[in-house]
A tleap script that builds the chain and sets N, CA, C and O, in Angstrom:
source leaprc.protein.ff14SB
mol = sequence {
  NMET ASP VAL ALA ARG VAL MET GLU SER LEU
  ALA GLU GLN GLY VAL THR VAL LEU PHE LYS
  ILE ASP ALA GLU ARG MET ARG ASP ALA THR
  LYS PRO TRP THR PHE VAL ALA SER GLY ALA
  PRO PHE HIE ASP ASP LEU LEU ILE ARG THR
  ASP ALA VAL SER LEU GLU ALA CYS LEU GLU
  VAL CYS LEU PRO ARG LEU ARG GLU LEU GLY
  MET VAL ILE PRO CASP
}
set mol.1.N position { -2.378 -30.152 -40.038 }
set mol.1.CA position { -2.148 -29.711 -41.346 }
set mol.1.C position { -2.066 -30.865 -42.330 }
set mol.1.O position { -1.354 -31.843 -42.098 }
set mol.2.N position { -2.785 -30.748 -43.410 }
set mol.2.CA position { -2.836 -31.687 -44.516 }
set mol.2.C position { -1.663 -31.520 -45.396 }
set mol.2.O position { -1.663 -30.652 -46.269 }
set mol.3.N position { -0.637 -32.335 -45.198 }
set mol.3.CA position { 0.589 -32.143 -45.830 }
set mol.3.C position { 0.455 -32.387 -47.397 }
set mol.3.O position { 1.031 -31.652 -48.199 }
set mol.4.N position { -0.293 -33.395 -47.763 }
set mol.4.CA position { -0.589 -33.692 -49.254 }
set mol.4.C position { -1.201 -32.508 -49.767 }
set mol.4.O position { -0.804 -32.130 -50.869 }
set mol.5.N position { -2.112 -31.831 -49.175 }
set mol.5.CA position { -2.770 -30.637 -49.738 }
set mol.5.C position { -1.852 -29.501 -49.899 }
set mol.5.O position { -1.980 -28.733 -50.852 }
set mol.6.N position { -0.872 -29.348 -48.958 }
set mol.6.CA position { 0.119 -28.281 -49.021 }
set mol.6.C position { 0.917 -28.593 -50.291 }
set mol.6.O position { 1.057 -27.734 -51.162 }
set mol.7.N position { 1.423 -29.779 -50.397 }
set mol.7.CA position { 2.222 -30.244 -51.508 }
set mol.7.C position { 1.592 -29.893 -52.833 }
set mol.7.O position { 2.164 -29.281 -53.735 }
set mol.8.N position { 0.301 -30.364 -52.856 }
set mol.8.CA position { -0.425 -30.270 -54.202 }
set mol.8.C position { -0.610 -28.748 -54.489 }
set mol.8.O position { -0.502 -28.332 -55.642 }
set mol.9.N position { -0.879 -27.945 -53.483 }
set mol.9.CA position { -1.114 -26.477 -53.611 }
set mol.9.C position { 0.199 -25.916 -54.360 }
set mol.9.O position { 0.130 -25.272 -55.407 }
set mol.10.N position { 1.403 -26.237 -53.700 }
set mol.10.CA position { 2.620 -25.801 -54.193 }
set mol.10.C position { 2.952 -26.206 -55.594 }
set mol.10.O position { 3.499 -25.430 -56.377 }
set mol.11.N position { 2.604 -27.466 -55.909 }
set mol.11.CA position { 2.762 -27.995 -57.266 }
set mol.11.C position { 1.871 -27.216 -58.165 }
set mol.11.O position { 2.372 -26.805 -59.211 }
set mol.12.N position { 0.615 -26.951 -57.912 }
set mol.12.CA position { -0.141 -26.163 -58.763 }
set mol.12.C position { 0.289 -24.753 -59.026 }
set mol.12.O position { -0.146 -24.097 -59.972 }
set mol.13.N position { 1.175 -24.303 -58.137 }
set mol.13.CA position { 1.910 -22.954 -58.281 }
set mol.13.C position { 3.200 -23.094 -58.958 }
set mol.13.O position { 3.922 -22.104 -59.074 }
set mol.14.N position { 3.566 -24.278 -59.432 }
set mol.14.CA position { 4.688 -24.467 -60.243 }
set mol.14.C position { 6.118 -24.874 -59.405 }
set mol.14.O position { 7.261 -24.869 -59.862 }
set mol.15.N position { 5.701 -25.203 -58.118 }
set mol.15.CA position { 6.883 -25.710 -57.272 }
set mol.15.C position { 6.932 -27.116 -57.225 }
set mol.15.O position { 5.919 -27.797 -57.072 }
set mol.16.N position { 8.184 -27.630 -57.361 }
set mol.16.CA position { 8.390 -29.047 -57.033 }
set mol.16.C position { 8.921 -29.256 -55.706 }
set mol.16.O position { 9.870 -28.599 -55.278 }
set mol.17.N position { 8.272 -30.243 -54.978 }
set mol.17.CA position { 8.530 -30.452 -53.556 }
set mol.17.C position { 8.969 -31.826 -53.417 }
set mol.17.O position { 8.481 -32.764 -54.047 }
set mol.18.N position { 9.979 -31.917 -52.507 }
set mol.18.CA position { 10.477 -33.355 -52.164 }
set mol.18.C position { 10.556 -33.430 -50.594 }
set mol.18.O position { 11.096 -32.537 -49.942 }
set mol.19.N position { 10.043 -34.436 -50.081 }
set mol.19.CA position { 10.287 -34.776 -48.771 }
set mol.19.C position { 11.093 -36.070 -48.769 }
set mol.19.O position { 10.871 -36.916 -49.636 }
set mol.20.N position { 11.993 -36.254 -47.855 }
set mol.20.CA position { 12.877 -37.473 -47.714 }
set mol.20.C position { 13.239 -37.727 -46.350 }
set mol.20.O position { 13.547 -36.811 -45.588 }
set mol.21.N position { 13.213 -38.993 -45.995 }
set mol.21.CA position { 13.673 -39.423 -44.663 }
set mol.21.C position { 14.873 -40.477 -44.899 }
set mol.21.O position { 14.799 -41.425 -45.680 }
set mol.22.N position { 15.847 -40.201 -44.202 }
set mol.22.CA position { 17.162 -40.973 -44.442 }
set mol.22.C position { 17.426 -41.978 -43.359 }
set mol.22.O position { 17.608 -41.627 -42.193 }
set mol.23.N position { 17.446 -43.200 -43.742 }
set mol.23.CA position { 17.648 -44.306 -42.736 }
set mol.23.C position { 18.868 -44.086 -42.025 }
set mol.23.O position { 18.811 -44.095 -40.795 }
set mol.24.N position { 19.997 -43.885 -42.613 }
set mol.24.CA position { 21.269 -43.659 -41.969 }
set mol.24.C position { 21.228 -42.571 -40.942 }
set mol.24.O position { 21.630 -42.756 -39.793 }
set mol.25.N position { 20.731 -41.416 -41.370 }
set mol.25.CA position { 20.716 -40.228 -40.406 }
set mol.25.C position { 19.769 -40.593 -39.285 }
set mol.25.O position { 19.983 -40.142 -38.159 }
set mol.26.N position { 18.676 -41.426 -39.537 }
set mol.26.CA position { 17.830 -41.818 -38.474 }
set mol.26.C position { 18.485 -42.670 -37.508 }
set mol.26.O position { 18.287 -42.500 -36.305 }
set mol.27.N position { 19.279 -43.606 -37.961 }
set mol.27.CA position { 20.052 -44.439 -36.995 }
set mol.27.C position { 21.123 -43.716 -36.185 }
set mol.27.O position { 21.486 -44.074 -35.065 }
set mol.28.N position { 21.628 -42.592 -36.903 }
set mol.28.CA position { 22.647 -41.722 -36.112 }
set mol.28.C position { 21.955 -40.589 -35.336 }
set mol.28.O position { 22.631 -39.699 -34.819 }
set mol.29.N position { 20.635 -40.613 -35.250 }
set mol.29.CA position { 19.877 -39.687 -34.569 }
set mol.29.C position { 20.293 -38.111 -34.904 }
set mol.29.O position { 20.459 -37.233 -34.058 }
set mol.30.N position { 20.412 -37.977 -36.250 }
set mol.30.CA position { 20.709 -36.678 -36.691 }
set mol.30.C position { 19.815 -36.275 -37.918 }
set mol.30.O position { 19.982 -36.751 -39.041 }
set mol.31.N position { 18.914 -35.414 -37.620 }
set mol.31.CA position { 17.987 -34.800 -38.552 }
set mol.31.C position { 17.788 -35.648 -39.850 }
set mol.31.O position { 18.408 -35.426 -40.890 }
set mol.32.N position { 16.917 -36.585 -39.698 }
set mol.32.CA position { 16.736 -37.678 -40.826 }
set mol.32.C position { 15.916 -37.013 -41.941 }
set mol.32.O position { 16.027 -37.433 -43.092 }
set mol.33.N position { 15.075 -35.964 -41.637 }
set mol.33.CA position { 14.017 -35.506 -42.615 }
set mol.33.C position { 14.749 -34.318 -43.405 }
set mol.33.O position { 15.515 -33.523 -42.860 }
set mol.34.N position { 14.404 -34.306 -44.782 }
set mol.34.CA position { 14.753 -33.274 -45.657 }
set mol.34.C position { 13.632 -32.743 -46.437 }
set mol.34.O position { 12.907 -33.503 -47.079 }
set mol.35.N position { 13.451 -31.453 -46.413 }
set mol.35.CA position { 12.417 -30.808 -47.368 }
set mol.35.C position { 13.091 -29.912 -48.379 }
set mol.35.O position { 13.796 -28.969 -48.018 }
set mol.36.N position { 12.861 -30.225 -49.723 }
set mol.36.CA position { 13.319 -29.335 -50.622 }
set mol.36.C position { 12.196 -28.834 -51.622 }
set mol.36.O position { 11.363 -29.607 -52.094 }
set mol.37.N position { 12.238 -27.488 -51.905 }
set mol.37.CA position { 11.351 -26.972 -52.817 }
set mol.37.C position { 12.101 -26.073 -53.807 }
set mol.37.O position { 12.976 -25.283 -53.453 }
set mol.38.N position { 11.677 -26.258 -55.141 }
set mol.38.CA position { 12.370 -25.506 -56.193 }
set mol.38.C position { 11.331 -25.370 -57.364 }
set mol.38.O position { 10.273 -25.999 -57.361 }
set mol.39.N position { 11.675 -24.571 -58.291 }
set mol.39.CA position { 10.797 -24.526 -59.481 }
set mol.39.C position { 10.628 -23.054 -60.137 }
set mol.39.O position { 11.252 -22.047 -59.802 }
set mol.40.N position { 9.792 -23.143 -60.996 }
set mol.40.CA position { 9.551 -21.873 -61.878 }
set mol.40.C position { 9.282 -20.627 -61.124 }
set mol.40.O position { 9.779 -19.564 -61.497 }
set mol.41.N position { 8.587 -20.701 -60.173 }
set mol.41.CA position { 8.257 -19.432 -59.348 }
set mol.41.C position { 9.418 -18.689 -58.807 }
set mol.41.O position { 9.369 -17.475 -58.612 }
set mol.42.N position { 10.477 -19.425 -58.560 }
set mol.42.CA position { 11.706 -18.887 -57.940 }
set mol.42.C position { 12.716 -18.449 -59.031 }
set mol.42.O position { 12.889 -19.096 -60.063 }
set mol.43.N position { 13.358 -17.324 -58.732 }
set mol.43.CA position { 14.325 -16.817 -59.673 }
set mol.43.C position { 15.743 -17.319 -59.277 }
set mol.43.O position { 16.002 -17.774 -58.163 }
set mol.44.N position { 16.624 -17.196 -60.278 }
set mol.44.CA position { 18.028 -17.483 -60.113 }
set mol.44.C position { 18.322 -18.928 -59.444 }
set mol.44.O position { 19.277 -19.138 -58.697 }
set mol.45.N position { 17.453 -19.795 -59.786 }
set mol.45.CA position { 17.626 -21.281 -59.226 }
set mol.45.C position { 17.514 -21.359 -57.817 }
set mol.45.O position { 18.122 -22.232 -57.197 }
set mol.46.N position { 16.792 -20.524 -57.253 }
set mol.46.CA position { 16.526 -20.544 -55.762 }
set mol.46.C position { 16.006 -21.923 -55.250 }
set mol.46.O position { 15.127 -22.507 -55.883 }
set mol.47.N position { 16.513 -22.425 -54.165 }
set mol.47.CA position { 16.107 -23.592 -53.625 }
set mol.47.C position { 15.888 -23.431 -52.091 }
set mol.47.O position { 16.717 -22.952 -51.317 }
set mol.48.N position { 14.619 -23.912 -51.752 }
set mol.48.CA position { 14.353 -23.822 -50.311 }
set mol.48.C position { 14.533 -25.197 -49.752 }
set mol.48.O position { 13.891 -26.162 -50.169 }
set mol.49.N position { 15.444 -25.262 -48.776 }
set mol.49.CA position { 15.795 -26.599 -48.243 }
set mol.49.C position { 16.040 -26.660 -46.736 }
set mol.49.O position { 16.555 -25.668 -46.220 }
set mol.50.N position { 15.750 -27.648 -46.017 }
set mol.50.CA position { 16.068 -27.812 -44.689 }
set mol.50.C position { 16.227 -29.256 -44.292 }
set mol.50.O position { 15.563 -30.131 -44.849 }
set mol.51.N position { 17.097 -29.521 -43.338 }
set mol.51.CA position { 17.241 -30.980 -42.669 }
set mol.51.C position { 16.623 -30.674 -41.294 }
set mol.51.O position { 16.874 -29.616 -40.716 }
set mol.52.N position { 15.866 -31.553 -40.813 }
set mol.52.CA position { 15.241 -31.466 -39.532 }
set mol.52.C position { 14.991 -32.878 -38.809 }
set mol.52.O position { 15.232 -33.941 -39.382 }
set mol.53.N position { 14.530 -32.807 -37.616 }
set mol.53.CA position { 14.262 -33.929 -36.756 }
set mol.53.C position { 12.947 -34.655 -37.136 }
set mol.53.O position { 12.775 -35.851 -36.899 }
set mol.54.N position { 11.981 -33.819 -37.773 }
set mol.54.CA position { 10.774 -34.346 -38.071 }
set mol.54.C position { 10.275 -33.691 -39.321 }
set mol.54.O position { 10.841 -32.702 -39.787 }
set mol.55.N position { 9.210 -34.240 -39.871 }
set mol.55.CA position { 8.484 -33.751 -41.050 }
set mol.55.C position { 7.984 -32.303 -40.547 }
set mol.55.O position { 8.253 -31.307 -41.218 }
set mol.56.N position { 7.287 -32.217 -39.410 }
set mol.56.CA position { 6.638 -31.113 -38.912 }
set mol.56.C position { 7.748 -30.054 -38.779 }
set mol.56.O position { 7.472 -28.928 -39.191 }
set mol.57.N position { 8.940 -30.268 -38.267 }
set mol.57.CA position { 10.020 -29.328 -38.096 }
set mol.57.C position { 10.367 -28.732 -39.518 }
set mol.57.O position { 10.561 -27.530 -39.699 }
set mol.58.N position { 10.423 -29.642 -40.459 }
set mol.58.CA position { 10.782 -29.200 -41.889 }
set mol.58.C position { 9.746 -27.996 -42.318 }
set mol.58.O position { 10.094 -26.940 -42.846 }
set mol.59.N position { 8.505 -28.344 -42.009 }
set mol.59.CA position { 7.525 -27.386 -42.445 }
set mol.59.C position { 7.532 -26.021 -41.739 }
set mol.59.O position { 7.294 -24.963 -42.321 }
set mol.60.N position { 7.823 -26.136 -40.450 }
set mol.60.CA position { 7.975 -25.072 -39.551 }
set mol.60.C position { 9.036 -24.074 -40.143 }
set mol.60.O position { 8.873 -22.855 -40.082 }
set mol.61.N position { 10.068 -24.630 -40.682 }
set mol.61.CA position { 11.193 -23.745 -41.288 }
set mol.61.C position { 10.804 -23.356 -42.597 }
set mol.61.O position { 10.988 -22.175 -42.889 }
set mol.62.N position { 10.260 -24.178 -43.518 }
set mol.62.CA position { 10.182 -23.933 -44.966 }
set mol.62.C position { 8.917 -23.189 -45.347 }
set mol.62.O position { 8.914 -22.402 -46.294 }
set mol.63.N position { 7.916 -23.421 -44.660 }
set mol.63.CA position { 6.564 -22.907 -45.148 }
set mol.63.C position { 6.499 -21.312 -44.940 }
set mol.63.O position { 5.943 -20.611 -45.786 }
set mol.64.N position { 7.101 -20.750 -43.760 }
set mol.64.CA position { 7.205 -19.324 -43.744 }
set mol.64.C position { 8.113 -18.654 -44.759 }
set mol.64.O position { 7.895 -17.495 -45.111 }
set mol.65.N position { 9.116 -19.357 -45.230 }
set mol.65.CA position { 9.967 -18.823 -46.270 }
set mol.65.C position { 9.203 -18.779 -47.626 }
set mol.65.O position { 9.264 -17.784 -48.348 }
set mol.66.N position { 8.444 -19.944 -47.968 }
set mol.66.CA position { 7.646 -19.951 -49.158 }
set mol.66.C position { 6.557 -18.956 -49.108 }
set mol.66.O position { 6.323 -18.367 -50.163 }
set mol.67.N position { 5.885 -18.680 -48.123 }
set mol.67.CA position { 4.942 -17.577 -47.966 }
set mol.67.C position { 5.571 -16.204 -48.268 }
set mol.67.O position { 4.973 -15.385 -48.966 }
set mol.68.N position { 6.741 -15.969 -47.755 }
set mol.68.CA position { 7.581 -14.705 -47.909 }
set mol.68.C position { 7.813 -14.561 -49.519 }
set mol.68.O position { 7.847 -13.453 -50.053 }
set mol.69.N position { 7.960 -15.711 -50.202 }
set mol.69.CA position { 8.182 -15.620 -51.697 }
set mol.69.C position { 6.895 -15.574 -52.502 }
set mol.69.O position { 6.867 -15.654 -53.731 }
set mol.70.N position { 5.756 -15.430 -51.662 }
set mol.70.CA position { 4.562 -15.213 -52.412 }
set mol.70.C position { 3.646 -16.546 -52.703 }
set mol.70.O position { 2.614 -16.524 -53.373 }
set mol.71.N position { 4.138 -17.565 -52.158 }
set mol.71.CA position { 3.355 -18.947 -52.295 }
set mol.71.C position { 2.129 -18.819 -51.456 }
set mol.71.O position { 2.142 -18.236 -50.372 }
set mol.72.N position { 1.092 -19.362 -51.964 }
set mol.72.CA position { -0.113 -19.538 -51.110 }
set mol.72.C position { -0.069 -20.927 -50.484 }
set mol.72.O position { 0.095 -21.921 -51.191 }
set mol.73.N position { -0.211 -21.000 -49.182 }
set mol.73.CA position { -0.081 -22.283 -48.468 }
set mol.73.C position { -1.381 -22.455 -47.730 }
set mol.73.O position { -1.726 -21.606 -46.909 }
set mol.74.N position { -2.187 -23.613 -48.006 }
set mol.74.CA position { -3.371 -23.811 -47.310 }
set mol.74.C position { -3.098 -24.122 -45.825 }
set mol.74.O position { -2.023 -24.610 -45.476 }
set mol.75.N position { -4.059 -23.839 -44.981 }
set mol.75.CA position { -3.890 -24.228 -43.571 }
set mol.75.C position { -4.266 -25.596 -43.364 }
set mol.75.O position { -4.190 -26.094 -42.241 }
savepdb mol mol.pdb
quit
């Protein structure tokens, strides 16, 4: 999966996306990756967020939820 393409597609749909990796959580071996999506397409200040062990694991959790909300996610 082309993560940059996914993020660009979401941004074109009005979604702000943030990926973060936390050095302290990495040292502690506890889910260092964070994915956050928010923005205009979501009502009531909805925020899609997860913390996971890898970037891929973040996507596995959040992309299906974004699709459920009507976002178009490229393969």
